[in-house]
C-alpha positions, 0 to 999 in steps of 0.5 A: 478436172482432169487433162485436156485429152480427157475432157476432150472425150468427156465433152464430146459425150456429153454433148452428143448425149444432150444433142440427141436429147434435144431431137439432132442425130449426134452419132458421131457418124459424118453426117452429124455434121449436118446436124450441127449445122442445123443446130448452130441455125436455129441456137444462134443468130448472127453470130449470138445465141439466141435468148432461150436458146440452147446456146444461151447459158454456158457458151465457153463450156459448149462451144466447147464441147461441140468443138470436142463433138467435131473432133472426135467425128474426125478422129474416129472417121478419119484417124488421127490424134489430139495435142493439147497442152495442159499448161495453157491457159487457153488449152481448150481454145488450143487443143489440135488434132493432127490427122491421119495424112499430118494435116492439122486441124483445132476443132473448137474453134472452128465451132466458134467462128461458127457461132460468129460468122455463121454457115460461111464456116460451116460445120460440114464444109468444114469435114468435108473439106478435110477428107469426112463423108459427109453426103448432101445436106439432108432435106430438112437443113435445107429447108430451113436455109432456103426459107430463110434467104427467100421466104415461105 
């Protein structure tokens, strides 16, 4: 295992590949945040991983990787720099991204909140609030959301 900053890059690339191979668009574009929301909708329920879903195993490392991906999309598109303390026993949770406008965010903690709280802590909304142009919600993700709310 390398430094926390090295782990961020490796984990973001790893999860992008894993998500892509599972049918999600994970190309580090702002619109890919909608795909992360779809991923959480499809693989978690009421704050827990769905049995047999892609979050059912290795939850901690997968949430870390998703958080790294979130941060890398932000960093690559709006600018910023990762900060982390290799001596912190909770470095994976506490890593922060200082954005170009000097605001600070904690992408791994956002991934954890998305799992726990569902759509109210959506990734696309988070990105948009931080200045990322995520665009409109794609119809495919919107349809699944409305079916869950209203049936058929």
